[in-house]
C-alpha atoms as one frame of an Amber mdcrd trajectory, in Angstrom:
protein
  38.189  -7.546  15.937  41.643  -7.713  14.360  40.070  -6.790  11.036  38.445
  -3.740  12.642  41.766  -2.441  14.017  43.562  -3.151  10.741  40.924  -1.168
   8.878  41.211   1.711  11.382  45.002   1.721  11.010  44.660   2.064   7.220
  42.271   5.001   7.581  44.419   6.776  10.208  47.540   6.358   8.078  45.741
   7.625   4.980  44.281  10.595   6.875  47.705  11.536   8.273  49.111  11.640
   4.754  46.101  13.522   3.363  45.994  16.309   5.983  49.686  17.000   5.400
  49.128  16.987   1.652  46.329  19.501   2.207  48.558  21.814   4.294  51.460
  21.686   1.844  49.169  22.180  -1.143  47.489  25.096   0.649  50.890  26.731
   1.186  51.852  26.101  -2.426  48.592  27.644  -3.681  48.833  30.597  -1.279
  52.304  31.544  -2.559  51.808  30.564  -6.215  54.230  27.655  -5.977  57.061
  29.553  -4.193  56.762  28.757  -0.479  58.925  31.117   1.659  61.543  29.280
   3.720  60.258  30.560   7.086  56.713  29.284   6.404  57.992  25.922   5.240
  60.071  25.689   8.421  56.995  26.598  10.505  54.998  23.880   8.779  57.713
  21.290   9.507  57.868  22.242  13.176  54.083  22.121  13.661  53.090  19.348
  11.221  52.929  16.622  13.860  50.753  18.732  16.177  48.382  19.775  13.381
  48.127  16.167  12.208  47.294  14.880  15.704  44.597  17.539  16.151  42.865
  16.548  12.934  43.113  12.815  13.651  41.613  13.330  17.126  38.845  15.439
  15.588  38.124  12.715  13.016  37.955  10.132  15.793  35.645  12.329  17.894
  33.272  12.743  14.951  33.150   8.977  14.451  34.861   8.866  11.067  36.664
   5.646  12.019  33.485   3.868  13.138  31.464   4.227   9.951  30.763   1.667
   7.234  31.797   3.770   4.270  30.401   1.361   1.679  26.982   2.682   2.798
  28.041   6.337   3.012  25.382   9.011   2.586  24.990  12.790   2.815  24.962
  12.643   6.630  28.406  11.029   6.528  29.684  13.817   4.281  28.396  16.374
   6.800  30.326  14.541   9.527  33.505  14.926   7.454  32.845  18.662   7.043
  32.248  19.002  10.785  35.397  17.076  11.722  37.614  19.082   9.335  36.095
  22.377  10.514  36.647  21.527  14.181  40.272  20.613  13.426  40.846  23.920
  11.609  39.529  25.994  14.528  41.647  24.093  17.056  44.765  24.417  14.874
  44.228  28.161  14.398  43.886  28.488  18.187  47.121  26.541  18.710  48.894
  28.718  16.159  48.327  31.707  18.466  50.697  30.137  20.992  53.447  29.951
  18.363  53.205  33.606  17.300  56.515  35.445  17.168  56.582  39.216  16.990
  52.814  39.313  16.485  53.062  37.156  13.389  51.263  33.864  12.801  53.562
  30.906  12.052  51.393  30.276   8.965  49.109  32.687   7.095  45.449  32.380
   8.169  44.418  31.925   4.552  46.435  28.700   4.485  44.061  27.209   7.062
  41.038  28.282   5.006  42.471  26.695   1.857  43.501  23.626   3.867  39.914
  23.325   5.164  38.567  23.042   1.621  41.323  20.672   0.503  40.817  18.439
   3.554  37.080  18.127   2.883  37.845  17.129  -0.702  40.694  14.734   0.114
  39.253  13.098   3.253  35.791  12.862   1.701  37.162  11.720  -1.633  39.183
   8.951  -0.007  36.165   7.599   1.854  33.811   7.743  -1.081  36.470   6.107
  -3.247  36.621   3.377  -0.616  32.863   3.038  -0.885  33.044   2.822  -4.675
  35.833   0.239  -4.501  33.978  -1.963  -2.015  30.618  -1.677  -3.761  32.137
  -2.500  -7.132  33.899  -5.501  -5.649  30.758  -6.629  -3.854  28.664  -6.018
  -6.960  30.879  -8.049  -9.268  31.237 -10.790  -6.667  27.483 -10.933  -6.192
  26.899 -10.771  -9.933  28.902 -13.939 -10.366  27.000 -15.698  -7.578  23.511
 -14.151  -7.699  20.525 -13.656  -9.981  20.857 -10.626 -12.299  17.869  -8.334
 -11.751  16.426  -5.638 -14.018  14.348  -2.922 -12.318  11.454  -1.369 -14.250
  11.054   2.225 -13.103  13.890   4.598 -12.211  11.826   6.740  -9.852  11.835
   6.886  -6.063  10.478   3.353  -5.686  12.983   1.894  -8.151  15.843   3.714
  -6.449  14.682   2.385  -3.076  14.576  -1.173  -4.440  18.101  -0.814  -5.863
  19.404   0.596  -2.594  17.766  -2.199  -0.596  19.155  -4.889  -2.891  22.644
  -3.376  -2.823  22.606  -3.068   0.955  21.616  -6.688   1.515  24.281  -9.071
   2.745  22.973 -11.999   0.686  23.999 -12.699  -2.892  20.664 -13.839  -4.258
  19.540 -10.748  -6.197  21.936  -8.392  -7.974  20.536  -5.288  -9.716  22.083
  -4.761 -13.150  20.254  -1.572 -14.106  16.945   0.155 -14.769  14.532   0.691
 -17.624  12.377   3.817 -17.697  10.305   5.528 -20.384  11.338   9.036 -19.283
  13.730  10.370 -21.988  15.452  12.595 -19.406  16.606   9.532 -17.454  18.191
   7.652 -20.340  21.907   6.875 -19.804  21.730   8.366 -16.302  22.800   6.451
 -13.179  21.185   5.767  -9.800  23.388   4.301  -7.057  25.942   3.433  -9.713
  23.390   1.521 -11.808  22.640   2.723 -15.357  19.272   3.378 -16.963  19.676
   0.931 -19.841  16.661   1.832 -21.968  12.873   1.920 -22.089  10.397  -0.870
 -21.408  10.434  -1.768 -25.112  14.115  -2.688 -24.671  13.392  -5.290 -21.981
  13.609  -8.391 -24.258  16.963  -7.206 -25.670  18.331  -6.407 -22.203  17.242
  -9.779 -20.818  19.283 -11.502 -23.528  22.290  -9.202 -23.258  22.660  -9.285
 -19.467  21.248 -12.784 -18.859  18.541 -11.258 -16.657  16.817 -13.859 -14.501
  14.386 -11.605 -12.660  12.489  -8.413 -13.508  11.093  -6.232 -10.710   8.367
  -3.710 -11.543   8.882  -0.784  -9.145   6.083   1.579 -10.144   3.554   1.546
  -7.275   1.524   4.524  -8.497   0.839   3.536 -12.110  -2.572   2.163 -13.163
  -3.174  -1.475 -14.028  -3.174  -0.675 -17.741   0.551   0.157 -17.608   1.317
  -2.957 -15.556  -0.547  -5.091 -18.128   1.555  -3.620 -20.940   4.799  -4.316
 -19.061   3.706  -7.866 -18.236   2.955  -8.540 -21.917   6.432  -7.268 -22.891
   8.150  -9.363 -20.198   6.189 -12.603 -20.612   8.056 -13.924 -23.707  11.468
 -13.353 -22.076  11.069 -16.190 -19.588  12.502 -14.054 -16.765  10.780 -14.307
 -13.398   8.483 -11.306 -13.005   7.887  -9.681  -9.628   6.393  -6.399  -8.486
   6.502  -3.836  -5.724   2.990  -3.549  -4.225   0.694  -0.738  -5.254   0.499
   2.486  -3.293  -2.502   1.150  -1.318  -0.308  -1.533   0.217   2.546   0.884
   0.930   0.590   2.843   3.487   3.648   4.156   5.308   5.391   4.913   2.021
   8.409   2.772   2.918   9.859   0.302   0.448  11.491  -2.920   1.596  12.660
  -5.923  -0.374  10.378  -8.153   1.691   7.378  -6.399   0.122   8.334  -7.453
  -3.409   6.026 -10.268  -4.531   4.758 -12.074  -7.595   2.460 -10.175  -9.947
  -1.193 -10.677  -9.006  -4.319 -10.066 -11.035  -5.090  -7.134  -8.700  -2.022
  -5.362 -10.093  -3.345  -5.649 -13.647  -6.811  -4.336 -12.796  -5.708  -1.539
 -10.486  -6.401   2.089 -11.302  -4.802   5.437 -10.546  -4.401   5.819  -6.759
  -7.380   7.357  -4.997  -6.954  10.918  -3.798  -8.677  11.434  -0.478  -9.099
  14.466   1.731  -7.050  13.369   4.731  -7.996  16.437   6.763 -11.710  15.844
   6.175 -11.404  12.155   7.101  -9.373  12.894  10.218 -12.067  15.361  11.215
 -14.604  12.602  11.845 -12.326   9.708  12.863  -9.490  11.208  14.904  -9.991
  10.894  18.680 -13.367   9.196  18.081 -14.707   5.817  19.136 -15.319   3.860
  15.935 -17.284   0.619  15.584 -16.814  -1.717  12.619 -19.247  -4.612  12.290
 -18.076  -7.589  10.275 -14.572  -6.533  11.331 -13.093  -9.920  10.489 -14.264
  -9.933   6.871 -12.456  -8.734   3.765 -13.953  -5.229   3.762 -14.341  -4.965
   7.529 -10.741  -5.873   8.321  -9.401  -3.415   5.740 -11.679  -0.734   7.203
 -10.059  -1.398  10.577  -6.545  -1.166   9.115  -7.185   2.149   7.414  -9.208
   3.676  10.264  -6.371   2.849  12.676  -4.111   5.240  10.765  -6.331   8.192
  11.706  -5.706   7.838  15.451  -9.190   6.994  16.717  -9.709   7.022  20.477
 -11.014   3.458  20.411 -11.701   0.912  17.677 -14.388  -1.709  18.338 -13.954
  -4.894  16.301 -17.368  -6.558  16.133 -17.825  -9.917  14.488 -19.572 -13.257
  14.809 -16.561 -15.447  13.960 -13.983 -15.600  16.733 -11.066 -16.673  14.524
 -11.274 -13.735  12.122 -11.713 -11.240  14.977  -8.739 -12.787  16.762  -6.578
 -12.348  13.646  -7.439  -8.694  12.976  -7.124  -7.874  16.688  -3.658  -9.436
  16.815  -2.570  -7.640  13.631  -3.718  -4.223  14.857  -2.286  -4.782  18.345
   1.139  -5.292  16.795   0.856  -2.467  14.263  -0.792   0.119  16.549   0.214
  -0.685  20.150  -1.075   2.679  21.438  -4.568   2.206  19.969  -7.298   0.985
  22.325  -8.968  -2.023  20.726 -12.208  -3.654  21.850 -12.862  -7.030  20.199
 -16.527  -8.028  20.491 -17.977 -11.411  19.508 -21.578 -10.384  18.899 -24.324
 -11.497  16.502 -25.924  -8.447  14.865 -29.251 -10.327  14.875 -29.216 -10.205
  18.689 -30.748  -6.807  19.484 -30.126  -7.047  23.230 -26.412  -7.732  22.769
 -26.094  -4.927  20.219 -27.848  -2.447  22.535 -25.647  -3.489  25.447 -22.478
  -3.015  23.363 -23.569   0.456  22.215 -24.405   1.407  25.795 -20.966   0.377
  27.051 -18.785   1.860  24.296 -20.913   4.802  23.029 -19.377   4.872  19.520
 -19.250   8.102  17.531 -18.949   6.446  14.096 -20.289   3.098  12.853 -19.314
   1.223   9.684 -21.779  -1.625   9.184 -20.034  -4.243   7.039 -21.537  -7.393
   8.584 -23.564  -9.286   5.973 -24.135 -12.614   4.278 -22.856 -12.011   0.745
 -22.621 -15.304  -1.166 -25.410 -15.252  -3.738 -25.947 -18.998  -4.451 -25.667
 -19.881  -0.756 -28.278 -17.313   0.241 -30.665 -18.708  -2.399 -30.792 -21.844
  -0.260 -30.884 -19.948   3.055 -33.321 -17.117   2.439 -34.463 -16.621   6.032
 -30.875 -16.424   7.298 -30.142 -13.769   4.665 -33.178 -11.771   5.809 -32.311
 -12.012   9.494 -28.657 -11.107   9.041 -28.734  -8.567   6.216 -32.015  -6.824
   7.072 -32.791  -7.461  10.738 -29.119  -7.176  11.682 -28.871  -3.822   9.889
 -32.059  -2.634  11.598 -30.709  -3.616  15.033 -27.405  -1.805  14.534 -29.062
   1.257  12.953 -31.648   1.509  15.746 -28.928   1.246  18.400 -26.947   3.955
  16.594 -30.016   6.215  16.644 -30.723   5.537  20.326 -27.099   6.283  21.313
 -26.862   9.445  19.190 -24.068   8.086  17.010 -22.748  10.869  14.767 -22.222
   8.904  11.522 -23.518   5.513  10.369 -22.285   4.051   7.069 -23.840   0.913
   5.566 -21.678  -1.134   3.208 -24.008  -2.081   0.335 -23.605  -3.745  -3.063
 -24.470  -3.346  -6.728 -26.543  -6.520  -6.354 -29.126  -4.359  -4.557 -29.941
  -2.748  -7.923 -32.842  -4.483  -9.718 -32.223  -7.543  -7.535 -32.789 -11.039
  -8.872 -31.220 -12.782  -5.869 -32.172 -13.107  -2.222 -28.860 -11.576  -1.230
 -29.326  -8.553  -3.509 -32.915  -7.995  -2.374 -31.971  -8.114   1.312 -29.230
  -5.546   0.753 -31.725  -3.265  -0.997 -34.001  -3.502   2.048 -30.989  -2.688
   4.243 -30.520   0.466   2.153 -34.196   1.291   2.730 -33.703   0.928   6.488
 -30.866   3.446   6.323 -32.920   5.819   4.152 -35.833   5.642   6.590 -33.655
   6.134   9.674 -32.061   9.196   8.077 -35.473  10.893   7.918 -36.136  10.731
  11.659 -32.721  10.636  13.342 -30.061  13.135  14.330 -27.527  10.474  13.357
 -26.105  10.945   9.869 -27.121   7.736   8.057 -25.668   6.859   4.634 -24.950
   3.825   2.466 -22.115   3.110   0.046 -22.882   0.899  -2.951 -20.175  -0.774
  -5.047 -19.404  -3.944  -7.000 -17.091  -6.896  -6.489 -13.775  -6.506  -4.734
 -10.731  -8.441  -5.833  -9.451 -11.091  -3.490 -12.305 -11.171  -0.986 -13.040
 -14.532   0.563 -15.220 -16.646  -1.703 -14.770 -14.366  -4.732 -13.602 -15.611
  -8.115  -9.934 -14.665  -7.692  -9.076 -17.004  -4.782 -11.281 -19.706  -6.337
  -9.441 -19.434  -9.658  -6.078 -19.510  -7.829  -6.957 -22.804  -6.167  -8.206
 -24.295  -9.431  -5.032 -23.255 -11.273  -2.835 -24.588  -8.460  -4.567 -27.965
  -8.713  -4.037 -28.103 -12.485  -7.515 -27.012 -13.544 -10.000 -26.876 -14.969
 -10.978 -23.285 -14.212 -14.761 -23.010 -14.021 -16.608 -19.977 -15.393 -20.389
 -19.803 -15.321 -20.955 -18.147 -18.720 -18.718 -16.796 -21.524 -20.514 -13.409
 -21.435 -20.516 -13.001 -17.647 -19.103  -9.593 -16.631 -18.495  -7.938 -13.277
 -17.229  -4.646 -11.933 -14.073  -5.053  -9.888 -12.204  -2.881  -7.444  -9.314
  -3.637  -5.110 -10.230  -3.890  -1.440  -7.937  -1.022  -0.297  -9.320   1.312
  -2.978 -12.929   0.472  -2.090 -12.277   1.073   1.600 -10.550   4.401   0.997
 -13.599   5.561  -0.940 -15.976   4.246   1.736 -14.142   6.237   4.415 -14.105
   9.325   2.185 -17.846   8.940   1.513 -18.440   8.765   5.262 -16.713  12.118
   5.634 -18.933  13.592   2.894 -22.224  12.197   4.244 -24.889  14.639   5.417
 -27.703  12.128   5.876 -29.800   9.875   3.645 -27.310   9.483   0.780 -26.697
   6.292  -1.124 -23.191   6.805  -2.429 -22.194   4.937  -5.581 -18.518   4.292
  -6.254 -17.032   4.577  -9.724 -16.095   0.973 -10.489 -14.388   1.642 -13.808
 -15.104  -0.662 -16.729 -16.715  -4.111 -16.306 -14.422  -7.112 -16.743 -15.343
 -10.331 -18.533 -14.874 -13.196 -16.098 -13.489 -15.494 -18.789 -10.799 -12.901
 -19.618  -9.976 -12.629 -15.925  -9.529 -16.409 -15.812  -7.260 -16.339 -18.883
  -5.126 -13.577 -17.349  -4.697 -15.468 -14.091  -3.713 -18.644 -15.944  -1.041
 -16.746 -17.895   0.276 -15.073 -14.728   0.783 -18.560 -13.329   2.991 -19.458
 -16.294   0.429 -21.499 -18.234  -1.517 -21.070 -21.441  -5.332 -21.198 -21.251
  -6.810 -23.969 -23.371  -3.451 -25.734 -23.666  -2.093 -26.238 -20.150  -5.275
 -25.467 -18.219  -8.813 -25.754 -19.571 -11.630 -23.273 -18.960 -15.024 -24.954
 -18.484 -18.369 -23.123 -18.598 -20.755 -24.479 -15.960 -23.877 -22.371 -16.462
 -25.360 -19.392 -14.645 -26.189 -20.170 -11.023 -29.443 -19.315  -9.210 -29.677
 -15.608  -8.403 -26.890 -14.524 -10.764 -27.043 -11.903 -13.501 -24.828 -11.886
 -16.566 -23.949  -8.276 -15.741 -24.409  -6.083 -12.693 -25.814  -2.549 -12.455
 -24.958   0.285 -10.098 -28.208   2.217 -10.684 -31.778   1.342 -11.604 -33.369
   2.944 -14.653 -35.437   5.142 -12.316 -32.491   6.243 -10.191 -30.537   9.351
 -11.087 -27.032  10.184  -9.980 -25.415  13.386  -8.781 -21.704  14.042  -8.868
 -19.785  15.017  -5.745 -16.552  16.877  -5.155 -14.778  13.514  -5.452 -14.401
  12.206  -8.996 -15.006   8.563  -8.016 -17.933   9.043  -5.639 -21.483   9.755
  -6.812 -24.826  10.054  -5.036 -27.776   7.998  -6.264 -31.261   9.437  -6.024
 -33.341   6.345  -5.259 -37.100   6.218  -5.173 -38.665   7.228  -1.832 -39.217
   4.493   0.721 -42.795   3.513   1.543 -42.553   3.814   5.327 -45.729   1.850
   6.025 -44.608  -1.089   3.890 -41.116  -1.050   5.411 -42.474  -1.010   8.968
 -44.834  -3.891   8.117 -41.915  -5.804   6.595 -39.780  -5.317   9.720 -42.673
  -6.255  11.997 -43.271  -9.528  10.156 -39.560 -10.324  10.033 -39.019  -9.499
  13.705 -41.834 -11.770  14.831 -41.090 -14.643  12.453 -39.435 -17.682  13.925
 -38.709 -18.964  10.440 -39.819 -18.321   6.838 -39.741 -20.693   3.903 -38.069
 -19.606   0.678 -41.461 -18.908  -0.888 -42.566 -16.835   2.126 -39.294 -14.909
   2.122 -39.631 -14.128  -1.586 -43.238 -13.028  -1.135 -42.248 -10.746   1.748
 -39.472  -9.174  -0.316 -41.693  -8.729  -3.357 -44.209  -6.857  -1.221 -41.545
  -4.242  -0.506 -39.540  -4.359  -3.747 -42.013  -4.552  -6.654 -39.268  -5.067
  -9.248 -37.794  -8.052  -7.377 -38.283 -11.053  -9.652 -36.301 -13.920  -8.244
 -35.374 -16.258 -11.073 -34.577 -19.929 -10.844 -31.779 -20.198 -13.386 -31.209
 -23.490 -15.094 -27.633 -24.400 -15.786 -26.707 -23.736 -19.375 -25.104 -26.421
 -21.462 -21.456 -26.922 -20.771 -19.280 -25.189 -23.345 -15.635 -25.997 -24.140
């Protein structure tokens, strides 16, 4: 408290001196350096009163209760307001001291004094800010980790501001690098732009940089890969601000800065979506997401919640995952009505009861068994969940006049060689068939692997690297399409807005990635060298796997849409009689052996040739 009053005393004393300097300088300027004796005498007689008025005005505007080391434009406006109020009060007081109809001081003196006061009072406070920030900066620089920020745009500026405003001494920004020639040698928040990304190794040596933060959330993965390759030999710790998908609210905080992940290197340009079109079918609607606790389902819930639905139904079979997403959304969207539902999509009665109670307008069907090798050993479960479950939910949607139904499909449904892929192709057929006879708008969205989903290669590789290896890859030529979960979900929601009924939307997955190269990248990101620190072992192709995936069959054609990353496949027509027979057999079957399941699928999908892969010889 004593420190507070001491600081206030310093500011009041300085302001008293400055307002008098402003008045005297205004008189001197008004009379070209020759102040008439009567005006100087008037100033001396009224100086104390004028000074008190301005000091009271400054106090009323809160100028003595601000932390000027964090001053901003709003603080400058407060200074202007306080000085202006003081001028008007002092002019009013001067009326009482008029003699013979003459003002004690020329009115123009007050106008000049107004400008000088803004400059002097504001200059003093911003000098105080500069003094404190420089002192804090140099003190922190001695105690903290020097940080170099890559990217001098809005995100980089926000990171610098956050780091400077922190009370801890752990991270001290030294400057920026940016490839924009117009920004070279410029300053942001007192920090210089020191060069381009090619200068990073030199700057790390010169300034003893211990940490590099990439603050470019909108750039594609290609640019991040290039920066990572430049930074890797420096030995500095490399961290990154999340991509634009993770910064949904657009706000940047230091807590969001994390280590570079493989998702950052494979990311693409941010998706552009038609927010108005999406809001048109989600806002103030009751939305049901099946498989809401899964990787895709939970992200669907997060993104749908932003569009202010009337109610969001979280349907899942696993109580723990539904509990987690329900808790997360309850905290993030307290005004949103949430309805968690532990329901098995294979249970038609429970599904019908849920639809009858909640009457959803929009359904995203993400519930599915997805693990290829596991489904090879559990064919009947794959059929019941992926096909019969889809049929139950689709039929309930039709019966309840749901407006839009979107099936989440997979590229493994194209020329399937696995039980999982074949069941997802039949699920697509169910949606195609329902679209022909229902007022509900039925559509499917087909895409490849998503990075970071449970059971996918990325978390598996992370665990293997953390345990010291080896990292296991099935085949040196194995390739897959990859997309980040947030990007995939944004496109799914956009496709739902574009659906008119019967479409199978295909997402642009970019270029396929070799799994062995993905493994090598992840090993390097962890600070190791593949083949030296951590071995890569080839284990052989597993049952039901292809070396490469397809998004279309040779017979399917594709039409473009108004969105550059969403296409519409033109699949072959569904044989309704065969599909109905398939569903009848499946619905009445208590259990099917693997051979019976394969035979049933082959009767509906002639090109389904399930292969029993033998493990190839171990390589390396």
